[in-house]
C-alpha positions as CSV (number, residue, x, y, z in Angstrom):
1,Q,90.2,115.4,119.4
2,V,92.2,115.3,122.8
3,V,95.5,116.3,122.4
4,I,98.1,115.2,125.7
5,P,101.5,116.5,125.6
6,P,104.4,114.9,126.8
7,Q,104.6,114.0,130.7
8,Q,100.7,115.3,131.2
9,T,97.7,113.4,132.1
10,F,94.3,114.4,130.8
11,I,91.7,113.6,133.8
12,V,87.3,113.0,132.8
13,A,85.3,113.2,135.9
14,S,81.6,113.2,135.8
15,G,80.8,115.0,138.6
16,D,77.5,114.1,140.6
17,Q,76.1,112.5,137.4
18,G,76.5,109.1,138.0
19,A,78.3,106.5,136.8
20,Y,79.6,107.1,132.7
21,K,81.4,105.5,129.5
22,V,83.8,106.5,127.6
23,K,84.8,105.6,123.8
24,I,88.4,105.9,123.1
25,T,90.5,105.7,119.8
26,N,94.1,106.3,120.0
27,Q,94.5,108.5,116.9
28,G,98.7,109.1,117.4
29,R,101.5,107.0,117.7
30,A,102.5,106.9,121.0
31,A,100.5,104.6,124.0
32,V,98.3,105.9,126.5
33,R,98.5,104.9,130.1
34,I,94.6,104.4,131.5
35,A,93.4,104.2,135.0
36,E,90.6,104.8,136.9
37,K,91.2,107.3,140.1
38,L,88.0,106.0,142.5
39,E,86.6,108.4,144.9
40,H,88.8,107.7,147.7
41,G,91.8,108.5,145.8
42,E,92.7,104.8,145.2
43,L,93.9,104.2,141.8
44,I,93.2,101.1,139.5
45,D,95.4,101.0,136.4
46,Q,93.5,99.8,133.2
47,G,96.4,99.3,131.2
48,F,97.7,100.6,127.9
49,L,96.0,101.8,124.8
50,L,98.0,101.7,121.5
51,S,98.3,103.3,118.5
52,G,95.0,102.7,116.6
53,D,93.7,100.7,119.4
54,R,89.6,101.0,120.6
55,R,87.8,100.7,124.1
56,R,84.8,101.4,125.6
57,L,85.4,101.8,129.4
58,S,82.9,102.2,132.6
59,F,83.6,104.0,135.4
60,L,81.3,104.7,138.7
61,L,80.1,107.1,140.1
62,G,82.6,109.7,141.7
63,S,85.3,108.1,139.8
64,E,87.8,110.2,136.9
65,A,89.0,108.8,134.2
66,V,92.7,108.9,133.9
67,F,94.6,108.8,130.8
68,S,98.4,109.4,131.0
69,N,100.7,110.4,128.2
70,T,104.4,109.2,129.9
71,L,106.1,109.2,127.0
72,S,107.8,112.4,125.0
73,D,106.3,112.0,121.8
74,T,102.3,113.8,121.8
75,V,99.0,111.7,122.3
76,Y,95.7,112.2,120.5
77,L,92.7,110.5,120.9
78,R,89.1,110.7,119.8
79,L,87.0,110.5,123.1
80,R,83.2,110.2,123.5
81,I,81.9,110.5,127.0
82,L,78.3,108.9,127.5
83,G,76.2,109.0,130.5
84,S,77.2,112.3,131.8
85,S,75.8,115.6,130.5
86,E,78.2,117.7,132.0
87,P,82.1,115.8,132.1
88,Q,84.7,118.1,133.7
89,T,88.1,117.9,132.1
90,R,91.4,118.8,132.9
91,I,95.1,118.4,132.1
92,E,97.6,117.5,135.2
93,A,101.7,117.0,135.2
94,V,102.3,112.9,135.3
95,Q,102.3,111.9,139.0
């Protein structure tokens, strides 16, 4: 389970492993904003994942999956990364 504190962003990157997919379920009460940050820095909004919602998303080579918690409640996600043997993850402050 991935826990995203308030005003924080959880980021998944595949490094040089190629394109990858993310299966995600929002297990908490707070919505999470989803975006794809392309290799050159452009951010493509993928919308929100509401409480109980599930999605399967595809991300391009060199891009990052960005899950932002802009609310004051903690976000709880079940996350499965497919197609990348060594995904890199980090938490940052919401920008």
